[in-house]
N, CA, C and O atoms as a GROMACS GRO file, in nm:
protein
  360
    1MET      N    1   0.917   0.093   0.106
    1MET     CA    2   0.848   0.216   0.074
    1MET      C    3   0.757   0.252   0.191
    1MET      O    4   0.689   0.165   0.246
    2GLN      N    5   0.754   0.378   0.227
    2GLN     CA    6   0.667   0.424   0.334
    2GLN      C    7   0.570   0.527   0.281
    2GLN      O    8   0.603   0.608   0.194
    3ILE      N    9   0.449   0.523   0.335
    3ILE     CA   10   0.348   0.621   0.300
    3ILE      C   11   0.307   0.691   0.429
    3ILE      O   12   0.279   0.626   0.529
    4LYS      N   13   0.304   0.822   0.427
    4LYS     CA   14   0.260   0.903   0.540
    4LYS      C   15   0.132   0.974   0.499
    4LYS      O   16   0.136   1.064   0.415
    5PRO      N   17   0.017   0.934   0.556
    5PRO     CA   18  -0.108   1.002   0.522
    5PRO      C   19  -0.105   1.148   0.566
    5PRO      O   20  -0.045   1.182   0.668
    6LEU      N   21  -0.168   1.232   0.488
    6LEU     CA   22  -0.171   1.375   0.518
    6LEU      C   23  -0.300   1.411   0.592
    6LEU      O   24  -0.404   1.351   0.569
    7GLY      N   25  -0.291   1.509   0.678
    7GLY     CA   26  -0.410   1.563   0.745
    7GLY      C   27  -0.482   1.460   0.829
    7GLY      O   28  -0.421   1.388   0.908
    8ASP      N   29  -0.612   1.454   0.812
    8ASP     CA   30  -0.698   1.366   0.891
    8ASP      C   31  -0.724   1.233   0.821
    8ASP      O   32  -0.837   1.186   0.815
    9ARG      N   33  -0.618   1.172   0.770
    9ARG     CA   34  -0.631   1.043   0.701
    9ARG      C   35  -0.544   0.939   0.769
    9ARG      O   36  -0.447   0.970   0.838
   10VAL      N   37  -0.582   0.812   0.747
   10VAL     CA   38  -0.504   0.699   0.800
   10VAL      C   39  -0.480   0.598   0.688
   10VAL      O   40  -0.557   0.590   0.593
   11LEU      N   41  -0.373   0.522   0.702
   11LEU     CA   42  -0.342   0.414   0.608
   11LEU      C   43  -0.374   0.283   0.678
   11LEU      O   44  -0.323   0.257   0.788
   12VAL      N   45  -0.458   0.200   0.615
   12VAL     CA   46  -0.505   0.076   0.675
   12VAL      C   47  -0.470  -0.040   0.584
   12VAL      O   48  -0.492  -0.033   0.463
   13GLN      N   49  -0.415  -0.147   0.642
   13GLN     CA   50  -0.392  -0.271   0.567
   13GLN      C   51  -0.518  -0.355   0.581
   13GLN      O   52  -0.557  -0.392   0.692
   14VAL      N   53  -0.582  -0.384   0.470
   14VAL     CA   54  -0.709  -0.458   0.469
   14VAL      C   55  -0.683  -0.601   0.512
   14VAL      O   56  -0.592  -0.667   0.461
   15LEU      N   57  -0.763  -0.651   0.609
   15LEU     CA   58  -0.750  -0.788   0.657
   15LEU      C   59  -0.817  -0.883   0.559
   15LEU      O   60  -0.924  -0.853   0.505
   16GLU      N   61  -0.756  -0.998   0.538
   16GLU     CA   62  -0.808  -1.098   0.446
   16GLU      C   63  -0.935  -1.161   0.501
   16GLU      O   64  -0.949  -1.179   0.622
   17SER      N   65  -1.027  -1.195   0.412
   17SER     CA   66  -1.150  -1.263   0.454
   17SER      C   67  -1.125  -1.413   0.459
   17SER      O   68  -1.033  -1.465   0.396
   18GLU      N   69  -1.208  -1.480   0.534
   18GLU     CA   70  -1.197  -1.625   0.550
   18GLU      C   71  -1.216  -1.696   0.417
   18GLU      O   72  -1.298  -1.653   0.336
   19GLY      N   73  -1.143  -1.804   0.394
   19GLY     CA   74  -1.155  -1.882   0.272
   19GLY      C   75  -1.256  -1.995   0.283
   19GLY      O   76  -1.293  -2.056   0.182
   20THR      N   77  -1.300  -2.025   0.406
   20THR     CA   78  -1.398  -2.130   0.428
   20THR      C   79  -1.506  -2.078   0.521
   20THR      O   80  -1.484  -1.988   0.602
   21THR      N   81  -1.622  -2.137   0.510
   21THR     CA   82  -1.733  -2.102   0.599
   21THR      C   83  -1.719  -2.179   0.730
   21THR      O   84  -1.630  -2.263   0.743
   22ALA      N   85  -1.805  -2.151   0.826
   22ALA     CA   86  -1.802  -2.220   0.956
   22ALA      C   87  -1.828  -2.369   0.940
   22ALA      O   88  -1.782  -2.449   1.021
   23SER      N   89  -1.904  -2.407   0.837
   23SER     CA   90  -1.934  -2.547   0.816
   23SER      C   91  -1.830  -2.619   0.730
   23SER      O   92  -1.843  -2.738   0.702
   24GLY      N   93  -1.725  -2.545   0.688
   24GLY     CA   94  -1.615  -2.609   0.615
   24GLY      C   95  -1.623  -2.598   0.464
   24GLY      O   96  -1.542  -2.659   0.395
   25ILE      N   97  -1.718  -2.524   0.411
   25ILE     CA   98  -1.730  -2.508   0.266
   25ILE      C   99  -1.624  -2.408   0.220
   25ILE      O  100  -1.614  -2.298   0.273
   26VAL      N  101  -1.545  -2.448   0.120
   26VAL     CA  102  -1.440  -2.362   0.066
   26VAL      C  103  -1.502  -2.267  -0.034
   26VAL      O  104  -1.571  -2.310  -0.127
   27LEU      N  105  -1.478  -2.137  -0.016
   27LEU     CA  106  -1.533  -2.036  -0.105
   27LEU      C  107  -1.433  -1.997  -0.212
   27LEU      O  108  -1.315  -1.978  -0.183
   28PRO      N  109  -1.478  -1.985  -0.338
   28PRO     CA  110  -1.388  -1.935  -0.441
   28PRO      C  111  -1.358  -1.788  -0.420
   28PRO      O  112  -1.433  -1.719  -0.351
   29GLU      N  113  -1.251  -1.740  -0.478
   29GLU     CA  114  -1.208  -1.601  -0.460
   29GLU      C  115  -1.318  -1.502  -0.500
   29GLU      O  116  -1.333  -1.397  -0.438
   30SER      N  117  -1.395  -1.535  -0.605
   30SER     CA  118  -1.499  -1.444  -0.653
   30SER      C  119  -1.618  -1.434  -0.558
   30SER      O  120  -1.694  -1.337  -0.565
   31ALA      N  121  -1.636  -1.529  -0.469
   31ALA     CA  122  -1.750  -1.529  -0.378
   31ALA      C  123  -1.718  -1.466  -0.243
   31ALA      O  124  -1.808  -1.443  -0.162
   32LYS      N  125  -1.591  -1.438  -0.219
   32LYS     CA  126  -1.552  -1.380  -0.091
   32LYS      C  127  -1.594  -1.234  -0.084
   32LYS      O  128  -1.577  -1.157  -0.179
   33GLU      N  129  -1.648  -1.198   0.028
   33GLU     CA  130  -1.686  -1.059   0.052
   33GLU      C  131  -1.572  -0.994   0.130
   33GLU      O  132  -1.525  -1.048   0.230
   34LYS      N  133  -1.530  -0.879   0.085
   34LYS     CA  134  -1.421  -0.810   0.155
   34LYS      C  135  -1.467  -0.765   0.292
   34LYS      O  136  -1.574  -0.707   0.308
   35LYS      N  137  -1.384  -0.794   0.390
   35LYS     CA  138  -1.414  -0.747   0.524
   35LYS      C  139  -1.394  -0.598   0.531
   35LYS      O  140  -1.314  -0.540   0.458
   36ALA      N  141  -1.467  -0.539   0.617
   36ALA     CA  142  -1.451  -0.396   0.639
   36ALA      C  143  -1.370  -0.375   0.765
   36ALA      O  144  -1.404  -0.292   0.850
   37GLN      N  145  -1.259  -0.451   0.777
   37GLN     CA  146  -1.169  -0.438   0.890
   37GLN      C  147  -1.028  -0.424   0.838
   37GLN      O  148  -0.993  -0.476   0.732
   38GLY      N  149  -0.947  -0.352   0.913
   38GLY     CA  150  -0.809  -0.337   0.873
   38GLY      C  151  -0.722  -0.295   0.989
   38GLY      O  152  -0.770  -0.246   1.092
   39LYS      N  153  -0.592  -0.314   0.971
   39LYS     CA  154  -0.493  -0.279   1.072
   39LYS      C  155  -0.430  -0.146   1.036
   39LYS      O  156  -0.386  -0.126   0.922
   40LEU      N  157  -0.425  -0.054   1.132
   40LEU     CA  158  -0.367   0.078   1.107
   40LEU      C  159  -0.216   0.066   1.087
   40LEU      O  160  -0.146   0.011   1.172
   41ILE      N  161  -0.169   0.118   0.976
   41ILE     CA  162  -0.027   0.116   0.943
   41ILE      C  163   0.037   0.252   0.968
   41ILE      O  164   0.149   0.260   1.017
   42ALA      N  165  -0.035   0.359   0.936
   42ALA     CA  166   0.016   0.495   0.956
   42ALA      C  167  -0.101   0.589   0.981
   42ALA      O  168  -0.212   0.567   0.931
   43ILE      N  169  -0.075   0.693   1.058
   43ILE     CA  170  -0.178   0.790   1.095
   43ILE      C  171  -0.129   0.930   1.061
   43ILE      O  172  -0.016   0.966   1.092
   44GLY      N  173  -0.216   1.008   0.997
   44GLY     CA  174  -0.183   1.147   0.966
   44GLY      C  175  -0.176   1.230   1.093
   44GLY      O  176  -0.209   1.181   1.202
   45ASP      N  177  -0.134   1.356   1.081
   45ASP     CA  178  -0.119   1.440   1.199
   45ASP      C  179  -0.226   1.549   1.207
   45ASP      O  180  -0.204   1.653   1.269
   46GLY      N  181  -0.340   1.525   1.144
   46GLY     CA  182  -0.450   1.621   1.150
   46GLY      C  183  -0.514   1.626   1.287
   46GLY      O  184  -0.504   1.531   1.365
   47GLU      N  185  -0.580   1.736   1.316
   47GLU     CA  186  -0.641   1.759   1.448
   47GLU      C  187  -0.753   1.658   1.478
   47GLU      O  188  -0.761   1.605   1.589
   48LYS      N  189  -0.838   1.632   1.380
   48LYS     CA  190  -0.953   1.542   1.403
   48LYS      C  191  -0.909   1.398   1.426
   48LYS      O  192  -0.964   1.330   1.513
   49VAL      N  193  -0.811   1.351   1.351
   49VAL     CA  194  -0.768   1.212   1.364
   49VAL      C  195  -0.690   1.189   1.494
   49VAL      O  196  -0.694   1.079   1.549
   50THR      N  197  -0.620   1.289   1.543
   50THR     CA  198  -0.549   1.273   1.670
   50THR      C  199  -0.646   1.268   1.788
   50THR      O  200  -0.616   1.205   1.889
   51LYS      N  201  -0.762   1.333   1.775
   51LYS     CA  202  -0.863   1.329   1.880
   51LYS      C  203  -0.925   1.190   1.896
   51LYS      O  204  -0.979   1.158   2.002
   52LEU      N  205  -0.918   1.107   1.792
   52LEU     CA  206  -0.974   0.972   1.799
   52LEU      C  207  -0.893   0.881   1.890
   52LEU      O  208  -0.944   0.779   1.937
   53GLY      N  209  -0.768   0.915   1.916
   53GLY     CA  210  -0.685   0.834   2.005
   53GLY      C  211  -0.641   0.703   1.944
   53GLY      O  212  -0.621   0.604   2.015
   54LEU      N  213  -0.625   0.700   1.813
   54LEU     CA  214  -0.582   0.579   1.744
   54LEU      C  215  -0.432   0.560   1.757
   54LEU      O  216  -0.357   0.656   1.774
   55ALA      N  217  -0.390   0.433   1.748
   55ALA     CA  218  -0.247   0.401   1.751
   55ALA      C  219  -0.216   0.304   1.638
   55ALA      O  220  -0.301   0.224   1.598
   56VAL      N  221  -0.095   0.312   1.588
   56VAL     CA  222  -0.051   0.217   1.485
   56VAL      C  223  -0.063   0.076   1.541
   56VAL      O  224  -0.019   0.049   1.652
   57GLY      N  225  -0.123  -0.013   1.463
   57GLY     CA  226  -0.145  -0.151   1.506
   57GLY      C  227  -0.288  -0.179   1.548
   57GLY      O  228  -0.328  -0.295   1.557
   58ASP      N  229  -0.368  -0.073   1.574
   58ASP     CA  230  -0.509  -0.093   1.609
   58ASP      C  231  -0.583  -0.154   1.491
   58ASP      O  232  -0.550  -0.127   1.376
   59VAL      N  233  -0.684  -0.236   1.521
   59VAL     CA  234  -0.772  -0.291   1.418
   59VAL      C  235  -0.898  -0.207   1.419
   59VAL      O  236  -0.962  -0.191   1.523
   60VAL      N  237  -0.935  -0.155   1.302
   60VAL     CA  238  -1.051  -0.068   1.292
   60VAL      C  239  -1.154  -0.127   1.195
   60VAL      O  240  -1.121  -0.208   1.108
   61ILE      N  241  -1.277  -0.085   1.213
   61ILE     CA  242  -1.387  -0.122   1.124
   61ILE      C  243  -1.424   0.002   1.045
   61ILE      O  244  -1.436   0.111   1.100
   62PHE      N  245  -1.442  -0.016   0.914
   62PHE     CA  246  -1.478   0.096   0.828
   62PHE      C  247  -1.583   0.051   0.729
   62PHE      O  248  -1.606  -0.069   0.713
   63GLY      N  249  -1.647   0.145   0.663
   63GLY     CA  250  -1.751   0.114   0.566
   63GLY      C  251  -1.698   0.028   0.451
   63GLY      O  252  -1.582   0.042   0.411
   64LYS      N  253  -1.781  -0.057   0.400
   64LYS     CA  254  -1.740  -0.152   0.296
   64LYS      C  255  -1.682  -0.082   0.173
   64LYS      O  256  -1.586  -0.133   0.114
   65TYR      N  257  -1.737   0.031   0.136
   65TYR     CA  258  -1.690   0.102   0.016
   65TYR      C  259  -1.614   0.229   0.050
   65TYR      O  260  -1.596   0.316  -0.036
   66ALA      N  261  -1.570   0.242   0.175
   66ALA     CA  262  -1.501   0.362   0.220
   66ALA      C  263  -1.357   0.367   0.170
   66ALA      O  264  -1.297   0.263   0.141
   67GLY      N  265  -1.304   0.484   0.161
   67GLY     CA  266  -1.162   0.504   0.133
   67GLY      C  267  -1.121   0.483  -0.011
   67GLY      O  268  -1.201   0.448  -0.098
   68ASP      N  269  -0.991   0.504  -0.033
   68ASP     CA  270  -0.931   0.486  -0.165
   68ASP      C  271  -0.834   0.370  -0.157
   68ASP      O  272  -0.748   0.365  -0.069
   69GLU      N  273  -0.848   0.275  -0.250
   69GLU     CA  274  -0.762   0.157  -0.250
   69GLU      C  275  -0.625   0.189  -0.310
   69GLU      O  276  -0.614   0.260  -0.409
   70VAL      N  277  -0.522   0.134  -0.246
   70VAL     CA  278  -0.384   0.150  -0.290
   70VAL      C  279  -0.319   0.014  -0.280
   70VAL      O  280  -0.338  -0.057  -0.181
   71GLU      N  281  -0.242  -0.025  -0.381
   71GLU     CA  282  -0.170  -0.152  -0.376
   71GLU      C  283  -0.021  -0.125  -0.387
   71GLU      O  284   0.027  -0.059  -0.480
   72MET      N  285   0.054  -0.178  -0.288
   72MET     CA  286   0.199  -0.164  -0.286
   72MET      C  287   0.260  -0.296  -0.245
   72MET      O  288   0.214  -0.360  -0.150
   73GLU      N  289   0.363  -0.337  -0.317
   73GLU     CA  290   0.436  -0.459  -0.284
   73GLU      C  291   0.342  -0.576  -0.260
   73GLU      O  292   0.357  -0.650  -0.162
   74ASP      N  293   0.246  -0.595  -0.349
   74ASP     CA  294   0.148  -0.705  -0.346
   74ASP      C  295   0.062  -0.707  -0.220
   74ASP      O  296   0.008  -0.812  -0.184
   75GLU      N  297   0.048  -0.595  -0.153
   75GLU     CA  298  -0.040  -0.582  -0.037
   75GLU      C  299  -0.147  -0.479  -0.070
   75GLU      O  300  -0.121  -0.381  -0.141
   76GLU      N  301  -0.266  -0.502  -0.018
   76GLU     CA  302  -0.378  -0.411  -0.042
   76GLU      C  303  -0.397  -0.319   0.078
   76GLU      O  304  -0.407  -0.366   0.192
   77TYR      N  305  -0.402  -0.190   0.053
   77TYR     CA  306  -0.419  -0.089   0.157
   77TYR      C  307  -0.536   0.002   0.120
   77TYR      O  308  -0.578   0.008   0.004
   78LYS      N  309  -0.586   0.073   0.220
   78LYS     CA  310  -0.685   0.177   0.197
   78LYS      C  311  -0.641   0.302   0.271
   78LYS      O  312  -0.586   0.295   0.381
   79ILE      N  313  -0.667   0.415   0.209
   79ILE     CA  314  -0.647   0.543   0.276
   79ILE      C  315  -0.786   0.595   0.312
   79ILE      O  316  -0.869   0.620   0.225
   80LEU      N  317  -0.809   0.610   0.442
   80LEU     CA  318  -0.940   0.649   0.493
   80LEU      C  319  -0.935   0.787   0.557
   80LEU      O  320  -0.834   0.826   0.615
   81LYS      N  321  -1.045   0.860   0.547
   81LYS     CA  322  -1.061   0.984   0.622
   81LYS      C  323  -1.104   0.947   0.763
   81LYS      O  324  -1.157   0.838   0.785
   82GLU      N  325  -1.083   1.036   0.858
   82GLU     CA  326  -1.116   1.006   0.997
   82GLU      C  327  -1.265   0.976   1.016
   82GLU      O  328  -1.300   0.897   1.104
   83ASP      N  329  -1.353   1.036   0.938
   83ASP     CA  330  -1.496   1.013   0.956
   83ASP      C  331  -1.544   0.882   0.893
   83ASP      O  332  -1.660   0.845   0.910
   84GLU      N  333  -1.457   0.812   0.820
   84GLU     CA  334  -1.492   0.683   0.762
   84GLU      C  335  -1.462   0.566   0.856
   84GLU      O  336  -1.503   0.453   0.830
   85ILE      N  337  -1.391   0.594   0.966
   85ILE     CA  338  -1.362   0.491   1.066
   85ILE      C  339  -1.482   0.482   1.158
   85ILE      O  340  -1.522   0.582   1.219
   86LEU      N  341  -1.540   0.362   1.167
   86LEU     CA  342  -1.662   0.344   1.245
   86LEU      C  343  -1.636   0.298   1.388
   86LEU      O  344  -1.707   0.339   1.479
   87ALA      N  345  -1.532   0.214   1.408
   87ALA     CA  346  -1.506   0.160   1.541
   87ALA      C  347  -1.364   0.104   1.547
   87ALA      O  348  -1.299   0.082   1.445
   88VAL      N  349  -1.318   0.083   1.671
   88VAL     CA  350  -1.189   0.020   1.696
   88VAL      C  351  -1.217  -0.114   1.763
   88VAL      O  352  -1.295  -0.121   1.858
   89VAL      N  353  -1.155  -0.220   1.714
   89VAL     CA  354  -1.172  -0.354   1.771
   89VAL      C  355  -1.072  -0.371   1.885
   89VAL      O  356  -0.951  -0.355   1.864
   90LYS      N  357  -1.119  -0.402   2.003
   90LYS     CA  358  -1.031  -0.421   2.120
   90LYS      C  359  -1.020  -0.567   2.155
   90LYS      O  360  -0.951  -0.603   2.250
   0.00000   0.00000   0.00000
């Protein structure tokens, strides 16, 4: 199944958070904080989002509560507006 975001939106696959701390303590699923990072899967063709110069495969940082959550084929995705993307990880 493919999703094509409309306008100035992007589809991001949310990256999993670490299961252990730096000191080796294993965290239960309920204690994990969702990362605000994700990999771009698809980009809309709106004017504002094309000006950002994003490419499929880029890792971006977005607000913790930004976007709309979508689940497909047991994977978690978010659909974000262009102004919800804070930075690109290089």
